[in-house]
C-alpha positions as CSV (number, residue, x, y, z in Angstrom):
1,M,-22.2,80.5,-150.0
2,D,-20.8,83.9,-149.2
3,H,-17.1,84.8,-149.4
4,V,-16.1,86.8,-146.3
5,N,-13.1,88.1,-144.5
6,S,-12.7,86.3,-141.1
7,W,-10.5,86.4,-138.2
8,I,-10.7,84.4,-135.0
9,T,-10.7,84.9,-131.4
10,S,-11.5,82.6,-128.3
11,T,-13.8,83.9,-125.7
12,R,-13.7,81.5,-122.7
13,G,-13.1,78.9,-125.2
14,S,-16.0,79.4,-127.4
15,L,-16.4,80.8,-131.0
16,Q,-17.8,84.2,-131.1
17,L,-19.8,85.1,-134.1
18,V,-20.3,89.0,-135.1
19,F,-22.5,89.8,-138.1
20,D,-22.1,93.1,-140.0
21,V,-24.2,94.2,-143.0
22,L,-22.1,96.2,-145.3
23,S,-23.4,97.5,-148.6
24,G,-26.0,94.6,-148.7
25,E,-23.5,91.8,-148.2
26,R,-23.0,89.7,-145.0
27,S,-19.6,89.9,-143.3
28,V,-18.7,87.4,-140.7
29,R,-16.0,88.1,-138.1
30,L,-14.5,85.2,-136.2
31,H,-12.3,87.2,-133.8
32,N,-8.8,86.1,-133.0
33,P,-5.7,88.3,-131.9
34,R,-3.5,86.5,-134.2
35,M,-4.1,87.7,-137.7
36,P,-7.0,87.8,-140.2
37,F,-7.7,85.3,-142.9
38,T,-10.1,84.9,-145.9
39,C,-12.7,82.3,-145.9
40,T,-16.0,81.2,-147.4
41,A,-19.1,80.9,-145.4
42,L,-21.7,78.1,-145.9
43,N,-25.2,78.3,-144.4
44,V,-26.2,75.4,-142.3
45,L,-30.0,75.4,-141.7
46,F,-31.6,73.4,-138.8
47,V,-35.2,72.4,-139.3
48,G,-37.5,70.3,-137.2
49,P,-40.9,70.4,-135.4
50,S,-41.5,72.4,-132.1
51,D,-40.2,69.4,-129.8
52,T,-36.7,69.5,-131.3
53,A,-35.5,72.9,-129.9
54,D,-33.0,71.3,-127.4
55,L,-31.7,69.0,-130.2
56,V,-31.2,72.0,-132.5
57,D,-29.1,73.5,-129.9
58,V,-26.9,70.6,-129.8
59,G,-26.5,70.8,-133.4
60,R,-25.6,74.4,-133.3
61,Q,-23.0,73.7,-130.8
62,V,-21.4,71.0,-133.2
63,V,-21.2,73.7,-135.9
64,D,-19.5,76.0,-133.5
65,D,-17.0,73.3,-132.6
66,W,-16.4,72.4,-136.3
67,N,-15.7,76.3,-136.9
68,A,-13.1,76.3,-133.8
69,R,-11.7,73.2,-135.0
70,R,-11.3,73.5,-138.8
71,A,-12.4,77.1,-140.0
72,R,-8.9,78.4,-140.3
73,S,-7.2,75.4,-142.0
74,A,-10.1,74.7,-144.0
75,G,-10.9,78.3,-145.0
76,V,-14.6,77.7,-144.5
77,V,-16.8,78.9,-141.8
78,M,-20.3,77.2,-141.3
79,L,-23.1,79.6,-140.0
80,S,-25.9,77.7,-138.1
81,R,-29.2,79.2,-138.8
82,H,-32.8,78.6,-137.4
83,Y,-36.1,80.2,-137.8
84,S,-36.1,81.2,-134.1
85,T,-33.1,83.3,-134.4
86,D,-32.5,84.3,-137.9
87,T,-36.0,85.4,-139.2
88,A,-37.9,88.5,-138.9
89,S,-41.5,89.2,-138.5
90,L,-43.2,90.1,-142.0
91,F,-46.5,90.1,-143.6
92,I,-47.1,90.1,-147.4
93,D,-50.5,90.0,-149.1
94,G,-51.0,86.5,-150.5
95,S,-48.0,85.0,-148.5
96,D,-47.9,82.9,-145.4
97,G,-45.5,82.3,-142.4
98,Q,-43.8,79.3,-144.0
99,A,-43.3,81.2,-147.3
100,V,-41.7,84.0,-145.4
101,I,-39.3,81.5,-143.7
102,N,-38.4,80.0,-147.1
103,E,-37.8,83.4,-148.5
104,Q,-35.4,84.5,-145.5
105,I,-33.4,81.5,-144.5
106,V,-34.4,78.4,-146.4
107,D,-33.8,79.2,-150.0
108,D,-30.1,80.4,-149.5
109,A,-29.1,77.4,-147.2
110,D,-26.4,75.4,-148.4
111,I,-26.7,72.4,-145.9
112,V,-29.8,71.4,-143.9
113,I,-29.9,69.4,-140.9
114,S,-33.4,67.8,-140.3
115,I,-34.2,66.6,-136.8
116,F,-37.5,64.8,-135.8
117,R,-38.4,63.6,-132.3
118,S,-42.0,62.6,-131.7
119,K,-44.0,65.3,-133.7
120,F,-44.4,65.7,-137.3
121,G,-45.6,69.6,-137.1
122,S,-48.3,71.6,-138.5
123,P,-49.4,71.6,-142.2
124,T,-48.6,74.4,-144.5
125,P,-50.6,75.3,-147.6
126,R,-48.0,73.1,-149.6
127,A,-47.0,70.2,-147.5
128,G,-47.9,68.1,-144.4
129,S,-45.7,70.3,-142.2
130,G,-43.3,73.0,-142.2
131,T,-40.4,70.7,-141.7
132,E,-41.6,68.4,-144.7
133,E,-41.9,71.6,-147.0
134,E,-38.3,72.6,-146.2
135,I,-36.9,69.3,-146.8
136,E,-38.8,68.8,-150.0
137,R,-37.9,72.3,-151.1
138,T,-34.2,72.1,-150.4
139,V,-33.8,68.6,-151.8
140,A,-35.4,69.9,-155.1
141,A,-33.0,72.8,-155.2
142,G,-30.1,70.3,-154.9
143,K,-29.1,71.4,-151.6
144,R,-27.2,68.9,-149.0
145,V,-30.0,67.6,-146.9
146,H,-29.4,65.2,-143.8
147,V,-32.4,63.8,-142.0
148,Y,-32.3,62.3,-138.4
149,F,-35.0,60.5,-136.4
150,S,-34.9,60.1,-132.6
151,E,-35.1,56.6,-131.0
152,E,-35.3,58.0,-127.5
153,P,-37.9,56.8,-125.2
154,R,-41.4,58.4,-126.0
155,P,-42.9,60.6,-123.5
156,A,-46.0,59.2,-121.8
157,D,-48.3,62.0,-123.0
158,V,-47.0,61.4,-126.8
159,D,-49.4,62.7,-129.3
160,T,-50.1,59.4,-131.2
161,R,-51.7,61.3,-134.1
162,Q,-48.4,63.3,-134.6
163,L,-46.4,60.0,-134.2
164,D,-48.4,58.3,-137.0
165,K,-47.9,61.1,-139.2
166,L,-44.1,61.0,-138.6
167,R,-44.0,57.4,-139.2
168,T,-45.6,57.8,-142.5
169,F,-43.4,60.3,-143.4
170,K,-40.3,58.4,-142.4
171,T,-41.6,55.4,-144.5
172,S,-42.3,57.8,-147.6
173,I,-38.8,59.1,-147.7
174,S,-36.9,55.7,-147.2
175,D,-36.5,54.9,-150.9
176,K,-35.4,58.5,-151.7
177,G,-32.3,58.8,-149.7
178,L,-30.6,57.7,-146.5
179,W,-31.9,58.8,-143.0
180,Q,-30.2,58.0,-139.8
181,P,-31.6,57.2,-136.3
182,F,-30.1,58.6,-133.0
183,Q,-30.3,57.3,-129.5
184,D,-29.3,60.3,-127.5
185,T,-27.8,63.7,-128.0
186,H,-24.2,62.4,-128.0
187,N,-25.0,60.1,-130.9
188,L,-26.8,63.0,-132.7
189,S,-23.7,65.1,-132.1
190,N,-21.5,62.5,-133.9
191,L,-23.7,62.1,-136.8
192,I,-23.9,65.9,-137.5
193,R,-20.3,66.2,-137.3
194,R,-19.6,63.4,-139.7
195,A,-22.2,65.1,-142.0
196,L,-20.4,68.5,-141.8
197,D,-17.2,66.8,-142.7
198,E,-18.7,65.1,-145.6
199,D,-20.2,68.4,-146.7
200,Y,-17.0,70.0,-146.6
201,D,-15.4,67.5,-148.9
202,H,-18.4,68.0,-151.2
203,F,-17.9,71.9,-151.5
204,Q,-14.1,71.8,-151.4
205,G,-13.9,70.7,-155.1
206,R,-16.2,73.7,-156.1
207,L,-14.6,76.3,-153.8
208,K,-11.4,78.3,-154.1
209,L,-10.3,77.7,-150.8
210,P,-7.7,80.2,-149.3
211,V,-4.3,79.1,-147.9
212,P,-4.4,79.2,-144.2
213,A,-2.2,81.7,-142.7
214,T,-1.4,79.6,-139.5
215,A,-1.6,75.9,-138.3
216,T,-1.6,74.1,-134.9
217,T,2.3,74.1,-134.5
218,S,5.3,75.1,-136.3
219,G,9.1,74.7,-136.1
220,P,11.6,77.4,-136.0
221,A,13.5,78.0,-139.1
222,D,17.1,79.6,-140.0
223,A,16.9,82.8,-142.2
224,D,13.3,81.9,-143.2
225,Q,14.7,78.8,-145.1
226,V,11.8,76.8,-143.9
227,N,8.9,77.5,-141.6
228,L,6.8,74.2,-141.4
229,Q,3.4,74.3,-139.8
230,V,1.9,70.9,-138.9
231,R,-1.7,70.3,-138.3
232,V,-3.9,67.4,-137.4
233,E,-7.9,67.6,-137.9
234,G,-9.9,65.4,-135.5
235,S,-9.7,64.2,-132.0
236,A,-9.1,61.1,-130.0
237,R,-12.3,58.9,-128.9
238,Y,-13.2,56.3,-126.3
239,F,-16.2,54.3,-125.7
240,V,-18.0,55.1,-122.4
241,D,-20.2,52.0,-122.5
242,G,-18.2,49.3,-123.9
243,D,-18.5,47.2,-120.9
244,A,-22.3,47.8,-120.9
245,L,-22.6,46.9,-124.6
246,L,-20.7,43.6,-123.7
247,R,-23.0,42.7,-120.9
248,K,-26.2,43.6,-123.0
249,H,-24.9,41.4,-126.0
250,L,-24.1,38.4,-123.8
251,D,-27.6,38.7,-122.1
252,E,-29.6,39.1,-125.3
253,E,-27.6,36.5,-127.3
254,T,-27.9,33.7,-124.5
255,S,-31.7,34.5,-124.2
256,R,-31.9,34.1,-128.1
257,L,-30.0,31.1,-128.3
258,W,-32.0,29.3,-125.6
259,N,-35.2,30.4,-127.3
260,L,-33.7,29.0,-130.5
261,H,-32.8,25.8,-128.8
262,S,-36.3,25.4,-127.5
263,T,-37.7,25.8,-131.0
264,Q,-35.4,23.5,-132.6
265,H,-35.9,20.7,-130.0
266,A,-39.6,21.2,-129.4
267,N,-40.0,18.0,-131.4
268,S,-38.6,15.3,-129.2
269,G,-37.7,13.3,-132.3
270,F,-35.2,15.8,-133.3
271,A,-31.8,14.3,-132.7
272,G,-29.8,17.7,-132.6
273,I,-25.9,17.8,-133.3
274,S,-22.7,18.6,-131.3
275,L,-21.1,21.8,-132.3
276,T,-17.3,22.0,-132.5
277,D,-15.2,24.9,-131.5
278,S,-14.9,25.9,-135.1
279,N,-18.5,26.2,-135.8
280,A,-19.6,27.4,-132.5
281,A,-17.7,30.5,-133.5
282,Y,-20.5,31.2,-136.1
283,I,-23.4,30.8,-133.7
284,N,-25.1,33.8,-135.1
285,S,-25.7,32.0,-138.3
286,D,-28.3,30.2,-136.4
287,P,-26.9,26.4,-136.7
288,L,-28.4,23.5,-135.3
289,L,-27.7,23.6,-131.6
290,P,-27.0,20.5,-129.5
291,K,-29.9,19.0,-127.7
292,S,-28.1,18.2,-124.6
293,I,-28.5,20.8,-121.9
294,G,-25.0,20.0,-120.8
295,E,-23.7,20.6,-124.3
296,M,-25.6,23.8,-124.7
297,D,-24.2,25.2,-121.4
298,D,-20.7,24.1,-122.4
299,L,-21.1,26.0,-125.8
300,L,-22.4,29.1,-124.3
301,S,-19.5,29.1,-121.6
302,R,-16.9,28.7,-124.4
303,W,-18.7,31.5,-126.5
304,K,-18.8,33.9,-123.6
305,Q,-15.1,33.3,-123.0
306,T,-14.2,34.0,-126.6
307,T,-16.5,37.0,-126.8
308,Q,-14.9,38.5,-123.7
309,A,-11.5,37.7,-124.8
310,G,-11.9,39.5,-128.3
311,W,-14.1,42.5,-127.0
312,E,-11.4,44.9,-127.5
313,D,-11.2,44.0,-131.0
314,S,-15.0,44.2,-131.5
315,L,-14.9,47.8,-130.0
316,K,-12.1,48.7,-132.6
317,A,-14.3,47.4,-135.5
318,I,-17.1,49.4,-134.3
319,A,-14.9,52.5,-134.0
320,S,-13.5,52.0,-137.5
321,Y,-16.8,52.4,-139.2
322,S,-18.4,54.9,-137.0
323,W,-15.6,57.4,-136.1
324,V,-14.3,60.1,-138.1
325,G,-10.6,59.8,-139.1
326,L,-7.6,61.9,-138.7
327,R,-6.5,64.4,-141.4
328,F,-3.2,65.9,-141.8
329,T,-2.1,69.2,-143.3
330,L,1.4,70.6,-143.9
331,F,2.3,74.3,-144.7
332,N,5.7,76.0,-145.5
333,D,5.2,79.6,-144.6
334,A,8.5,80.5,-146.4
335,Q,9.7,81.0,-150.0
336,S,11.6,77.7,-150.1
337,F,11.0,74.4,-151.7
338,V,11.4,71.4,-149.6
339,P,12.0,68.1,-151.5
340,D,11.6,64.5,-149.8
341,L,10.2,65.9,-146.6
342,Q,9.5,63.5,-143.9
343,V,7.4,64.3,-141.0
344,D,7.3,61.6,-138.1
345,M,4.4,61.9,-135.4
346,T,3.6,60.2,-132.4
347,F,0.2,60.3,-130.6
348,H,1.1,59.5,-127.0
349,G,-1.4,57.2,-125.2
350,A,-3.7,56.5,-128.1
351,L,-3.8,53.7,-130.8
352,G,-4.9,53.9,-134.6
353,V,-7.8,52.0,-136.1
354,P,-8.2,51.6,-139.8
355,F,-10.8,54.1,-141.0
356,R,-13.7,52.7,-143.0
357,R,-16.6,54.6,-144.4
358,P,-20.0,53.6,-142.8
359,S,-21.4,53.1,-146.3
360,D,-18.9,50.3,-146.8
361,F,-20.4,48.4,-143.6
362,K,-21.7,45.0,-144.6
363,H,-23.1,43.3,-141.7
364,E,-22.6,39.8,-142.9
365,K,-19.0,40.4,-143.9
366,H,-17.9,42.3,-140.7
367,K,-20.2,41.7,-137.9
368,M,-19.5,43.7,-134.9
369,L,-20.5,41.5,-132.1
370,P,-18.6,38.2,-131.3
371,P,-18.6,35.3,-131.6
372,V,-18.5,35.9,-135.4
373,V,-16.2,39.0,-135.3
374,S,-12.7,37.9,-136.4
375,S,-9.7,39.8,-135.1
376,R,-7.6,38.8,-138.4
377,H,-9.1,42.1,-140.2
378,L,-8.7,44.3,-137.1
379,L,-5.6,45.6,-135.4
380,N,-3.9,42.9,-133.5
381,G,-0.4,44.0,-132.6
382,P,1.9,46.4,-134.5
383,I,0.8,46.6,-138.2
384,L,1.7,49.0,-141.0
385,I,-1.1,50.5,-143.1
386,R,-0.3,52.7,-146.1
387,R,-3.2,54.9,-147.3
388,S,-1.7,56.9,-150.1
389,S,-4.0,57.4,-153.3
390,T,-1.3,59.3,-155.0
391,E,2.3,59.5,-155.0
392,T,2.4,63.0,-153.7
393,S,0.4,62.4,-150.6
394,P,1.6,59.2,-148.9
395,V,0.5,58.6,-145.2
396,E,1.8,55.8,-143.1
397,W,0.9,54.6,-139.7
398,R,1.6,51.7,-137.2
399,N,0.9,51.2,-133.6
400,R,3.9,50.9,-131.2
401,G,3.1,49.8,-127.7
402,D,0.5,52.3,-126.4
403,D,1.2,54.9,-129.2
404,L,0.3,55.5,-132.6
405,Q,3.1,56.6,-135.0
406,V,2.5,58.4,-138.2
407,T,4.9,59.0,-141.1
408,I,3.9,61.7,-143.8
409,H,6.4,61.8,-146.8
410,P,5.2,64.0,-149.8
411,P,8.0,64.4,-152.5
412,M,7.8,68.1,-152.7
413,I,6.6,70.8,-150.2
414,R,6.2,74.2,-152.1
415,P,6.3,77.7,-150.6
416,Q,3.2,79.1,-149.3
417,T,1.1,76.0,-150.6
418,L,-1.0,73.9,-148.2
419,W,-0.7,70.2,-148.6
420,E,-3.5,68.0,-147.3
421,S,-3.8,64.2,-146.8
422,P,-6.2,62.8,-149.4
423,G,-9.0,61.8,-146.8
424,D,-9.5,60.2,-143.5
425,D,-6.4,57.9,-142.8
426,V,-6.8,56.6,-139.3
427,V,-9.2,56.7,-136.6
428,L,-7.6,57.6,-133.1
429,M,-8.6,55.5,-130.1
430,A,-7.5,56.7,-126.6
431,K,-6.0,54.2,-124.2
432,D,-6.1,56.1,-121.1
433,H,-9.8,57.6,-120.5
434,T,-8.6,59.8,-117.8
435,M,-6.4,62.0,-120.0
436,E,-7.8,65.4,-120.8
437,S,-6.0,65.2,-124.2
438,V,-3.6,63.3,-126.3
439,R,-0.2,64.8,-126.7
440,V,1.2,64.7,-130.2
441,T,5.0,65.3,-130.8
442,W,6.6,65.8,-134.2
443,R,9.7,66.0,-136.1
444,S,10.4,66.8,-139.7
445,T,13.6,65.9,-141.8
446,A,14.7,66.2,-145.4
447,P,17.8,64.8,-146.9
448,K,18.3,67.6,-149.3
449,G,17.8,70.6,-147.2
450,P,18.6,72.0,-143.7
451,V,15.2,70.7,-142.2
452,D,15.4,69.3,-138.7
453,L,12.3,70.9,-137.0
454,S,10.2,69.6,-134.1
455,G,7.1,70.5,-132.1
456,E,4.2,69.2,-130.1
457,F,0.5,70.1,-129.5
458,A,-2.5,68.3,-128.1
459,L,-5.7,66.8,-129.6
460,P,-9.0,66.8,-127.6
461,L,-10.6,63.8,-126.1
462,E,-14.2,62.8,-126.7
463,A,-16.3,60.2,-124.9
464,V,-18.6,58.2,-127.3
465,S,-21.4,55.7,-127.1
466,A,-20.7,52.3,-128.2
467,Q,-24.4,51.3,-128.3
468,A,-25.3,54.5,-130.2
469,A,-22.5,53.9,-132.9
470,L,-23.4,50.2,-133.4
471,A,-27.3,51.1,-133.7
472,S,-26.5,53.6,-136.2
473,L,-24.2,51.2,-138.2
474,L,-27.0,48.5,-138.0
475,A,-29.7,50.9,-139.2
476,L,-27.7,52.0,-142.0
477,Y,-27.1,48.5,-143.0
478,E,-30.8,47.6,-142.9
479,Q,-31.6,50.5,-145.2
């Protein structure tokens, strides 16, 4: 970790990093014409065999996006590193190529993102491959290490020997931590983004993070009594393949149930049973199926209708476990105390879904795919959820029509002090997929002070794969 002075600028919407070496210490400049701020730099090292170069580029773009989205408010800049861009040629007697890489970029990594596709890599004097050595070395040093394995279709000319070594390595680390699969680059991006947010949470307690100098939007103040700045970290998302996942589930489950029916009734003496609507809803528990073809057709027809009617709730359930939640920050850039502040926010054209950690996912308790999914534990009309772990950080939210409404009311906002919500509060799901962004309006009031401020800003819209999100959850459950 490096403490650096940083300032931000946007060049065609992208983050530009300029490195200087001054007196042997690294300085990172994130150019912005607004004003400088002090932050802490975390080294994010990407490692993987030679067939992952494009995937590494995807991951490095996620790091750039994280910096653009959170660097100023978080007081942290993440520096992506890879041997192809951040090492220098060097020959030392008694050393080797991997040892040079270790010294130059591996040993000072704070976060390690390990990506595998079809290759395992070439051996080193100390491990089966350079990537394996980098993982073992950083894990032993107590670094934050994330490992991802591709489930993309294999090329026709795949090296089976490399693939066998990769599978052996995958098995060998399964009881040492949690790896995750990915189906495409979009799925990988979401996994890395979630990992970086978790890493920031981990380091936040260890770092003295600076107070941000600006936030997303602020309201005017009279005589500098209050200058409130409001920020939301996160984005609105929608599933691009929700209908495709529905069709896939209907086809696969129908085929599975007919195969189960054939198995159960292979013996002509088997009597079978008739299922009621109630126990038909638990068809995934493999009950005894009716023997009659007509009853089976009727059962499947009713199941398909139930599945289609509740599909929106099923997608909300997938989103609640697989998406990153919103986080809220308030900052009073004035020398005033504001007691009993209340900030009301409206996210236009987007709905809230309860945030649940993927590690809490229990497939038998919260099944994602109907017919066993229950809408009772999901959003079903306007509801109010309070997620405040302490009295000083309450956040409440509810859905009204097609909009999410959030109320934040900390008892005291202090001068020049950042207030942050305690964690992910709510996942934002866009209703209109044609929007470029979600408009957010806010208003703040306080009964004991002249605070009546308002403003608005926009949150970005992201397209997400429902099939990839569900596959990741199920893989996490199986581990």
